[in-house]
TIMAR-643821 format. One record per residue (C-alpha): z, y, x; chain; residue number from 1; residue in one letter. Coordinates in steps of 0.1 Angstrom, whole numbers. Layout:
// TIMAR-643821
[[Z,Y,X],"A",NUM,"a"]
...
***
This chain:
// TIMAR-643821
[[793,397,-637],"A",1,"x"]
[[795,434,-626],"A",2,"x"]
[[768,450,-605],"A",3,"x"]
[[772,484,-588],"A",4,"x"]
[[741,504,-580],"A",5,"x"]
[[748,534,-558],"A",6,"x"]
[[712,545,-549],"A",7,"x"]
[[682,551,-571],"A",8,"x"]
[[665,519,-584],"A",9,"x"]
[[634,519,-607],"A",10,"x"]
[[643,514,-644],"A",11,"x"]
[[624,480,-645],"A",12,"x"]
[[648,465,-619],"A",13,"x"]
[[678,479,-637],"A",14,"x"]
[[667,466,-670],"A",15,"x"]
[[662,432,-655],"A",16,"x"]
[[697,432,-641],"A",17,"x"]
[[711,444,-675],"A",18,"x"]
[[696,416,-695],"A",19,"x"]
[[720,393,-676],"A",20,"x"]
[[750,412,-663],"A",21,"x"]
[[769,445,-666],"A",22,"x"]
[[753,472,-645],"A",23,"x"]
[[770,504,-634],"A",24,"x"]
[[746,530,-620],"A",25,"x"]
[[767,555,-600],"A",26,"x"]
[[744,576,-579],"A",27,"x"]
[[756,601,-553],"A",28,"x"]
[[792,589,-550],"A",29,"x"]
[[811,600,-518],"A",30,"x"]
[[818,571,-496],"A",31,"x"]
[[855,572,-503],"A",32,"x"]
[[848,566,-541],"A",33,"x"]
[[825,537,-534],"A",34,"x"]
[[852,520,-513],"A",35,"x"]
[[877,527,-541],"A",36,"x"]
[[858,511,-569],"A",37,"x"]
[[840,484,-549],"A",38,"x"]
[[867,457,-553],"A",39,"x"]
[[858,455,-590],"A",40,"x"]
[[821,444,-584],"A",41,"x"]
[[803,411,-577],"A",42,"x"]
[[771,428,-564],"A",43,"x"]
[[761,460,-547],"A",44,"x"]
[[727,475,-546],"A",45,"x"]
[[718,501,-519],"A",46,"x"]
[[686,516,-505],"A",47,"x"]
[[688,533,-471],"A",48,"x"]
[[714,560,-472],"A",49,"x"]
[[746,543,-481],"A",50,"x"]
[[760,523,-451],"A",51,"x"]
[[773,489,-462],"A",52,"x"]
[[792,485,-429],"A",53,"x"]
[[821,462,-421],"A",54,"x"]
[[846,486,-438],"A",55,"x"]
[[827,487,-470],"A",56,"x"]
[[820,449,-470],"A",57,"x"]
[[858,444,-465],"A",58,"x"]
[[865,466,-495],"A",59,"x"]
[[842,445,-517],"A",60,"x"]
[[866,416,-521],"A",61,"x"]
[[846,402,-550],"A",62,"x"]
[[812,407,-536],"A",63,"x"]
[[788,378,-537],"A",64,"x"]
[[756,396,-529],"A",65,"x"]
[[743,429,-514],"A",66,"x"]
[[708,439,-524],"A",67,"x"]
[[688,463,-502],"A",68,"x"]
[[660,478,-522],"A",69,"x"]
[[635,479,-494],"A",70,"x"]
[[626,461,-462],"A",71,"x"]
[[649,472,-434],"A",72,"x"]
[[685,462,-434],"A",73,"x"]
[[698,484,-407],"A",74,"x"]
[[723,499,-430],"A",75,"x"]
[[739,466,-438],"A",76,"x"]
[[763,448,-414],"A",77,"x"]
[[747,414,-416],"A",78,"x"]
[[775,397,-394],"A",79,"x"]
[[803,411,-415],"A",80,"x"]
[[784,400,-447],"A",81,"x"]
[[780,366,-435],"A",82,"x"]
[[815,362,-423],"A",83,"x"]
[[826,373,-458],"A",84,"x"]
[[804,348,-475],"A",85,"x"]
[[781,375,-489],"A",86,"x"]
[[744,369,-492],"A",87,"x"]
[[723,399,-482],"A",88,"x"]
[[687,401,-498],"A",89,"x"]
[[659,426,-494],"A",90,"x"]
[[625,432,-508],"A",91,"x"]
[[599,427,-480],"A",92,"x"]
[[567,424,-501],"A",93,"x"]
[[571,451,-527],"A",94,"x"]
[[557,479,-506],"A",95,"x"]
[[528,459,-490],"A",96,"x"]
[[500,475,-510],"A",97,"x"]
[[516,510,-507],"A",98,"x"]
[[519,507,-468],"A",99,"x"]
[[484,493,-465],"A",100,"x"]
[[469,521,-487],"A",101,"x"]
[[488,549,-469],"A",102,"x"]
[[474,534,-435],"A",103,"x"]
[[438,536,-448],"A",104,"x"]
[[445,571,-463],"A",105,"x"]
[[456,584,-428],"A",106,"x"]
[[426,566,-412],"A",107,"x"]
[[402,585,-435],"A",108,"x"]
[[421,618,-431],"A",109,"x"]
[[417,615,-393],"A",110,"x"]
[[380,605,-395],"A",111,"x"]
[[371,635,-418],"A",112,"x"]
[[397,660,-404],"A",113,"x"]
[[409,666,-439],"A",114,"x"]
[[443,681,-430],"A",115,"x"]
[[428,706,-405],"A",116,"x"]
[[399,715,-429],"A",117,"x"]
[[424,721,-457],"A",118,"x"]
[[446,743,-435],"A",119,"x"]
[[414,763,-425],"A",120,"x"]
[[403,768,-461],"A",121,"x"]
[[438,782,-471],"A",122,"x"]
[[434,807,-443],"A",123,"x"]
[[403,820,-460],"A",124,"x"]
[[379,805,-435],"A",125,"x"]
[[347,786,-440],"A",126,"x"]
[[340,768,-406],"A",127,"x"]
[[321,737,-417],"A",128,"x"]
[[308,731,-381],"A",129,"x"]
[[343,727,-367],"A",130,"x"]
[[351,697,-391],"A",131,"x"]
[[323,673,-384],"A",132,"x"]
[[338,639,-387],"A",133,"x"]
[[328,603,-382],"A",134,"x"]
[[320,574,-405],"A",135,"x"]
[[343,544,-404],"A",136,"x"]
[[315,520,-414],"A",137,"x"]
[[306,500,-384],"A",138,"x"]
[[336,510,-364],"A",139,"x"]
[[362,484,-350],"A",140,"x"]
[[396,485,-364],"A",141,"x"]
[[424,469,-343],"A",142,"x"]
[[455,456,-361],"A",143,"x"]
[[485,448,-340],"A",144,"x"]
[[506,424,-362],"A",145,"x"]
[[487,403,-388],"A",146,"x"]
[[515,400,-413],"A",147,"x"]
[[514,408,-450],"A",148,"x"]
[[506,445,-446],"A",149,"x"]
[[482,438,-416],"A",150,"x"]
[[464,413,-438],"A",151,"x"]
[[461,438,-467],"A",152,"x"]
[[447,464,-443],"A",153,"x"]
[[422,439,-430],"A",154,"x"]
[[409,433,-465],"A",155,"x"]
[[404,469,-472],"A",156,"x"]
[[388,476,-439],"A",157,"x"]
[[363,449,-443],"A",158,"x"]
[[354,463,-476],"A",159,"x"]
[[346,495,-458],"A",160,"x"]
[[322,475,-435],"A",161,"x"]
[[345,478,-405],"A",162,"x"]
[[347,452,-379],"A",163,"x"]
[[383,440,-378],"A",164,"x"]
[[401,424,-348],"A",165,"x"]
[[438,417,-345],"A",166,"x"]
[[465,404,-322],"A",167,"x"]
[[494,384,-334],"A",168,"x"]
[[510,355,-313],"A",169,"x"]
[[520,336,-344],"A",170,"x"]
[[487,336,-362],"A",171,"x"]
[[461,309,-354],"A",172,"x"]
[[424,318,-350],"A",173,"x"]
[[417,296,-381],"A",174,"x"]
[[441,316,-402],"A",175,"x"]
[[427,349,-390],"A",176,"x"]
[[391,337,-397],"A",177,"x"]
[[399,330,-432],"A",178,"x"]
[[407,368,-435],"A",179,"x"]
[[375,377,-418],"A",180,"x"]
[[394,388,-387],"A",181,"x"]
[[387,379,-351],"A",182,"x"]
[[420,371,-334],"A",183,"x"]
[[421,385,-298],"A",184,"x"]
[[448,394,-273],"A",185,"x"]
[[466,427,-275],"A",186,"x"]
[[448,439,-243],"A",187,"x"]
[[414,433,-261],"A",188,"x"]
[[426,452,-292],"A",189,"x"]
[[434,481,-269],"A",190,"x"]
[[401,480,-251],"A",191,"x"]
[[377,473,-280],"A",192,"x"]
[[391,491,-311],"A",193,"x"]
[[378,526,-323],"A",194,"x"]
[[411,528,-344],"A",195,"x"]
[[443,509,-339],"A",196,"x"]
[[471,505,-365],"A",197,"x"]
[[505,488,-357],"A",198,"x"]
[[524,465,-381],"A",199,"x"]
[[551,448,-360],"A",200,"x"]
[[588,450,-361],"A",201,"x"]
[[605,473,-336],"A",202,"x"]
[[619,451,-308],"A",203,"x"]
[[626,454,-272],"A",204,"x"]
[[591,441,-266],"A",205,"x"]
[[574,464,-290],"A",206,"x"]
[[592,497,-283],"A",207,"x"]
[[568,519,-265],"A",208,"x"]
[[541,492,-269],"A",209,"x"]
[[514,518,-271],"A",210,"x"]
[[521,542,-242],"A",211,"x"]
[[503,563,-216],"A",212,"x"]
[[492,532,-197],"A",213,"x"]
[[478,517,-228],"A",214,"x"]
[[460,549,-239],"A",215,"x"]
[[442,549,-205],"A",216,"x"]
[[427,515,-214],"A",217,"x"]
[[415,526,-247],"A",218,"x"]
[[381,540,-258],"A",219,"x"]
[[380,578,-255],"A",220,"x"]
[[383,592,-289],"A",221,"x"]
[[404,564,-303],"A",222,"x"]
[[425,570,-335],"A",223,"x"]
[[461,557,-338],"A",224,"x"]
[[481,549,-369],"A",225,"x"]
[[518,540,-373],"A",226,"x"]
[[531,532,-407],"A",227,"x"]
[[555,505,-394],"A",228,"x"]
[[585,516,-373],"A",229,"x"]
[[591,547,-352],"A",230,"x"]
[[590,542,-315],"A",231,"x"]
[[564,515,-314],"A",232,"x"]
[[541,543,-302],"A",233,"x"]
[[556,563,-275],"A",234,"x"]
[[557,597,-291],"A",235,"x"]
[[558,619,-260],"A",236,"x"]
[[530,600,-244],"A",237,"x"]
[[510,602,-276],"A",238,"x"]
[[515,640,-278],"A",239,"x"]
[[502,643,-242],"A",240,"x"]
[[472,620,-250],"A",241,"x"]
[[463,641,-281],"A",242,"x"]
[[465,673,-261],"A",243,"x"]
[[443,660,-233],"A",244,"x"]
[[417,646,-259],"A",245,"x"]
[[422,610,-247],"A",246,"x"]
[[433,601,-282],"A",247,"x"]
[[412,618,-308],"A",248,"x"]
[[438,617,-336],"A",249,"x"]
[[470,601,-348],"A",250,"x"]
[[483,594,-384],"A",251,"x"]
[[520,589,-382],"A",252,"x"]
[[545,581,-411],"A",253,"x"]
[[575,569,-390],"A",254,"x"]
[[594,584,-362],"A",255,"x"]
[[620,575,-336],"A",256,"x"]
[[645,598,-352],"A",257,"x"]
[[642,608,-389],"A",258,"x"]
[[639,636,-398],"A",259,"x"]
[[619,642,-366],"A",260,"x"]
[[635,674,-355],"A",261,"x"]
[[621,685,-321],"A",262,"x"]
[[596,656,-321],"A",263,"x"]
[[567,664,-297],"A",264,"x"]
[[542,653,-323],"A",265,"x"]
[[551,682,-345],"A",266,"x"]
[[531,706,-326],"A",267,"x"]
[[505,681,-311],"A",268,"x"]
[[469,687,-322],"A",269,"x"]
[[448,664,-344],"A",270,"x"]
[[477,648,-362],"A",271,"x"]
[[483,639,-399],"A",272,"x"]
[[521,636,-403],"A",273,"x"]
[[539,622,-434],"A",274,"x"]
[[576,619,-440],"A",275,"x"]
[[580,581,-442],"A",276,"x"]
[[559,576,-473],"A",277,"x"]
[[549,540,-466],"A",278,"x"]
[[567,527,-498],"A",279,"x"]
[[565,559,-519],"A",280,"x"]
[[543,549,-547],"A",281,"x"]
[[555,545,-584],"A",282,"x"]
[[541,509,-582],"A",283,"x"]
[[559,500,-550],"A",284,"x"]
[[592,514,-563],"A",285,"x"]
[[589,492,-594],"A",286,"x"]
[[579,462,-573],"A",287,"x"]
[[608,466,-548],"A",288,"x"]
[[632,470,-577],"A",289,"x"]
[[621,439,-594],"A",290,"x"]
[[619,419,-563],"A",291,"x"]
[[655,428,-552],"A",292,"x"]
[[668,424,-588],"A",293,"x"]
[[654,389,-592],"A",294,"x"]
[[671,378,-560],"A",295,"x"]
[[704,393,-570],"A",296,"x"]
[[702,373,-602],"A",297,"x"]
[[694,341,-583],"A",298,"x"]
[[724,345,-560],"A",299,"x"]
[[749,354,-589],"A",300,"x"]
[[736,322,-607],"A",301,"x"]
[[741,300,-577],"A",302,"x"]
[[704,296,-566],"A",303,"x"]
[[690,303,-532],"A",304,"x"]
[[674,338,-528],"A",305,"x"]
[[638,339,-517],"A",306,"x"]
[[644,366,-491],"A",307,"x"]
[[679,362,-480],"A",308,"x"]
[[683,379,-446],"A",309,"x"]
[[715,363,-435],"A",310,"x"]
[[724,325,-433],"A",311,"x"]
[[749,313,-460],"A",312,"x"]
[[782,299,-448],"A",313,"x"]
[[783,262,-439],"A",314,"x"]
[[809,238,-451],"A",315,"x"]
[[839,239,-428],"A",316,"x"]
[[832,204,-415],"A",317,"x"]
[[796,211,-407],"A",318,"x"]
[[803,246,-393],"A",319,"x"]
[[827,232,-368],"A",320,"x"]
[[804,203,-356],"A",321,"x"]
[[772,224,-355],"A",322,"x"]
[[784,258,-344],"A",323,"x"]
[[785,250,-306],"A",324,"x"]
[[749,240,-306],"A",325,"x"]
[[734,270,-324],"A",326,"x"]
[[732,292,-293],"A",327,"x"]
[[714,264,-275],"A",328,"x"]
[[690,258,-304],"A",329,"x"]
[[680,295,-305],"A",330,"x"]
[[676,296,-267],"A",331,"x"]
[[653,265,-269],"A",332,"x"]
[[632,282,-296],"A",333,"x"]
[[628,312,-273],"A",334,"x"]
[[616,289,-246],"A",335,"x"]
[[592,272,-269],"A",336,"x"]
[[577,306,-278],"A",337,"x"]
[[571,317,-243],"A",338,"x"]
[[560,284,-226],"A",339,"x"]
[[529,277,-246],"A",340,"x"]
[[496,296,-242],"A",341,"x"]
[[490,302,-280],"A",342,"x"]
[[508,302,-312],"A",343,"x"]
[[525,268,-318],"A",344,"x"]
[[510,246,-345],"A",345,"x"]
[[535,218,-344],"A",346,"x"]
[[572,222,-335],"A",347,"x"]
[[591,189,-331],"A",348,"x"]
[[629,192,-331],"A",349,"x"]
[[647,160,-320],"A",350,"x"]
[[685,159,-325],"A",351,"x"]
[[705,132,-309],"A",352,"x"]
[[741,122,-305],"A",353,"x"]
[[769,139,-322],"A",354,"x"]
[[751,166,-342],"A",355,"x"]
[[728,140,-357],"A",356,"x"]
[[756,129,-380],"A",357,"x"]
[[755,163,-398],"A",358,"x"]
[[732,185,-418],"A",359,"x"]
[[707,196,-391],"A",360,"x"]
[[691,224,-411],"A",361,"x"]
[[712,252,-393],"A",362,"x"]
[[699,238,-360],"A",363,"x"]
[[663,239,-371],"A",364,"x"]
[[668,274,-385],"A",365,"x"]
[[683,285,-352],"A",366,"x"]
[[653,271,-332],"A",367,"x"]
[[629,288,-355],"A",368,"x"]
[[649,320,-353],"A",369,"x"]
[[644,320,-315],"A",370,"x"]
[[607,311,-319],"A",371,"x"]
[[599,338,-343],"A",372,"x"]
[[625,366,-338],"A",373,"x"]
[[601,389,-318],"A",374,"x"]
[[573,385,-344],"A",375,"x"]
[[589,391,-377],"A",376,"x"]
[[611,418,-393],"A",377,"x"]
[[628,391,-415],"A",378,"x"]
[[659,374,-403],"A",379,"x"]
[[653,336,-400],"A",380,"x"]
[[679,316,-416],"A",381,"x"]
[[685,284,-436],"A",382,"x"]
[[668,298,-467],"A",383,"x"]
[[636,313,-453],"A",384,"x"]
[[630,294,-420],"A",385,"x"]
[[607,268,-435],"A",386,"x"]
[[587,294,-454],"A",387,"x"]
[[582,316,-425],"A",388,"x"]
[[571,287,-403],"A",389,"x"]
[[547,276,-429],"A",390,"x"]
[[532,311,-433],"A",391,"x"]
[[524,311,-397],"A",392,"x"]
[[507,277,-398],"A",393,"x"]
[[535,259,-379],"A",394,"x"]
[[543,224,-390],"A",395,"x"]
[[580,216,-383],"A",396,"x"]
[[590,179,-376],"A",397,"x"]
[[626,170,-375],"A",398,"x"]
[[640,138,-360],"A",399,"x"]
[[675,126,-358],"A",400,"x"]
[[690,97,-338],"A",401,"x"]
[[726,87,-329],"A",402,"x"]
[[714,77,-294],"A",403,"x"]
[[715,105,-269],"A",404,"x"]
[[712,84,-238],"A",405,"x"]
[[735,96,-210],"A",406,"x"]
[[746,126,-231],"A",407,"x"]
[[770,129,-259],"A",408,"x"]
[[745,152,-276],"A",409,"x"]
[[709,161,-268],"A",410,"x"]
[[685,187,-285],"A",411,"x"]
[[649,184,-276],"A",412,"x"]
[[622,209,-288],"A",413,"x"]
[[585,203,-282],"A",414,"x"]
[[559,229,-291],"A",415,"x"]
[[523,219,-294],"A",416,"x"]
[[496,245,-294],"A",417,"x"]
[[460,248,-287],"A",418,"x"]
[[456,247,-249],"A",419,"x"]
[[488,230,-241],"A",420,"x"]
[[523,218,-251],"A",421,"x"]
[[558,223,-237],"A",422,"x"]
[[591,203,-240],"A",423,"x"]
[[625,216,-234],"A",424,"x"]
[[658,196,-237],"A",425,"x"]
[[694,208,-237],"A",426,"x"]
[[729,199,-243],"A",427,"x"]
[[764,215,-246],"A",428,"x"]
[[789,208,-219],"A",429,"x"]
[[823,224,-218],"A",430,"x"]
[[813,247,-245],"A",431,"x"]
[[783,260,-225],"A",432,"x"]
[[746,255,-231],"A",433,"x"]
[[727,236,-204],"A",434,"x"]
[[691,229,-200],"A",435,"x"]
[[686,193,-188],"A",436,"x"]
[[648,188,-189],"A",437,"x"]
[[617,210,-189],"A",438,"x"]
[[586,189,-194],"A",439,"x"]
[[589,157,-175],"A",440,"x"]
[[613,172,-150],"A",441,"x"]
[[651,165,-152],"A",442,"x"]
[[674,194,-142],"A",443,"x"]
[[708,209,-149],"A",444,"x"]
[[711,246,-152],"A",445,"x"]
[[726,273,-174],"A",446,"x"]
[[700,294,-193],"A",447,"x"]
[[697,329,-178],"A",448,"x"]
[[685,362,-194],"A",449,"x"]
[[655,362,-171],"A",450,"x"]
[[639,331,-157],"A",451,"x"]
[[608,324,-137],"A",452,"x"]
[[593,289,-139],"A",453,"x"]
[[565,277,-117],"A",454,"x"]
[[544,245,-117],"A",455,"x"]
[[529,243,-82],"A",456,"x"]
[[515,219,-55],"A",457,"x"]
[[543,207,-33],"A",458,"x"]
[[532,222,-1],"A",459,"x"]
[[553,236,28],"A",460,"x"]
[[560,273,25],"A",461,"x"]
[[552,276,-12],"A",462,"x"]
[[589,282,-21],"A",463,"x"]
[[592,308,7],"A",464,"x"]
[[562,327,-5],"A",465,"x"]
[[576,329,-40],"A",466,"x"]
[[609,343,-26],"A",467,"x"]
[[591,367,-4],"A",468,"x"]
[[569,381,-33],"A",469,"x"]
[[601,385,-54],"A",470,"x"]
[[619,401,-26],"A",471,"x"]
[[592,427,-20],"A",472,"x"]
[[595,436,-57],"A",473,"x"]
[[633,439,-53],"A",474,"x"]
[[639,412,-78],"A",475,"x"]
[[669,391,-68],"A",476,"x"]
[[673,353,-74],"A",477,"x"]
[[707,342,-87],"A",478,"x"]
[[699,304,-88],"A",479,"x"]
[[672,279,-83],"A",480,"x"]
[[664,244,-94],"A",481,"x"]
[[635,225,-79],"A",482,"x"]
[[620,191,-89],"A",483,"x"]
[[589,172,-80],"A",484,"x"]
[[570,142,-92],"A",485,"x"]
[[564,129,-56],"A",486,"x"]
[[562,143,-21],"A",487,"x"]
[[531,165,-16],"A",488,"x"]
[[523,161,-54],"A",489,"x"]
[[532,184,-83],"A",490,"x"]
[[565,204,-81],"A",491,"x"]
[[584,223,-106],"A",492,"x"]
[[608,253,-99],"A",493,"x"]
[[630,273,-122],"A",494,"x"]
[[645,305,-108],"A",495,"x"]
[[672,325,-126],"A",496,"x"]
[[667,362,-118],"A",497,"x"]
[[688,394,-122],"A",498,"x"]
[[659,413,-135],"A",499,"x"]
[[627,405,-154],"A",500,"x"]
[[598,402,-129],"A",501,"x"]
[[571,430,-132],"A",502,"x"]
[[537,420,-143],"A",503,"x"]
[[524,425,-108],"A",504,"x"]
[[547,399,-94],"A",505,"x"]
[[534,373,-120],"A",506,"x"]
[[498,382,-110],"A",507,"x"]
[[506,378,-73],"A",508,"x"]
[[522,345,-79],"A",509,"x"]
[[493,332,-100],"A",510,"x"]
[[469,343,-72],"A",511,"x"]
[[486,318,-48],"A",512,"x"]
[[463,288,-43],"A",513,"x"]
[[493,264,-45],"A",514,"x"]
[[502,276,-81],"A",515,"x"]
[[492,256,-111],"A",516,"x"]
[[510,277,-136],"A",517,"x"]
[[537,305,-139],"A",518,"x"]
[[559,315,-168],"A",519,"x"]
[[582,344,-171],"A",520,"x"]
[[608,337,-198],"A",521,"x"]
[[633,362,-212],"A",522,"x"]
[[663,349,-232],"A",523,"x"]
[[689,365,-254],"A",524,"x"]
[[682,392,-278],"A",525,"x"]
[[645,403,-273],"A",526,"x"]
[[646,429,-301],"A",527,"x"]
***
């Protein structure tokens, strides 16, 4: 088969491809030329500059696989690729050591004021007293996101005799303990750490995660690192905190816009800024090239790729039968992620009625996608869903039965975690997803983008107080479902809201003596 490489790839990866197929390395081609020659190739290899958008994918009429030599796939139209039956693969582990080592390098540079001292020397100065630093031994490093890179940093920090704490909603305390890491909440990382490094995907939830409000809760003199994604740390707020001295220093490798023209960090004090060098080592370039090449060969030979980032096409029969249930399955995974107090350890997925007659793996993958979407940069699909769940210590149990009771189909998801469990059941009626059970309570409602769920004692005035608290915060209720186990016993209420309730509203509701528990659930795309 023929493979077109349009951006630089380490020779080791090219040689691996050449052993099996014909490889054309055509670097620096104008877009028009790529579009013109692409119909003659079975595989396309890109890095970050060439945009494999819908137009380019449509031109690649023979394409079987697109390989992205790196982690992010923002420059590849995944929906268009999936529709065209093209598998997209990336290389998410090849730069792990490189990114971890750069994070540690930035941390040392901040602690010992290396950049400022170097600049002073080049000005002909000799001002030793101005560059007194701190030792990292004995300090506490906070890691936000304990994935592959976070784990690699933890190992290096422990070797430096640092105390390591971390927050990650999908890592169990036992898993963290095996790494010598104390698993804590994000708020505790913010409050306790002498240095904080972020290693989470950029999503709606993580954009601006470290901002002025977070800086105020940090130790004075904290150091911040970002070798993950630009925008996770609010750059304007960070620049202000550096100028005020609230934050002692920042090591930044990634930016909201790249190149970071006009970025407020460019003239902020006490910074070490690098031009997105996280994967820029000779070894990482080789590892990335080999990782993407191996997967391209797998796909071309008809084998599943280890890190495919889009779901393969289903058979026409299965696609027609399962497709209506995929949005429901993803919604229920999102529910499961937000209704349990800690990371789920067991996820039981029960498929009843009509969809039980077909391959249920797409439904399981959709549930896991909803569960994991806000905590991983990898797209969860048929190929990697089980691997990603296993890596996070989640046991997935799948059950199928033709009997759906009063429904033609029923999907039930139970998440079990330390400290509690949650069950949600749903069906599809008239082509629309409906939630028909939460816990032991039957109901019938359409999922909404923002939902507030309360478990409370069935007392007069409780529902009114909830409405009043929301009203005072200008949060509008669009619909309500109320259920109870018995008069004056436990009641359960689900409110669909026009906007997400502020944290202060949740705190006020939890302070009500009738409340047993309160959940704020956000559905839809949370990235």
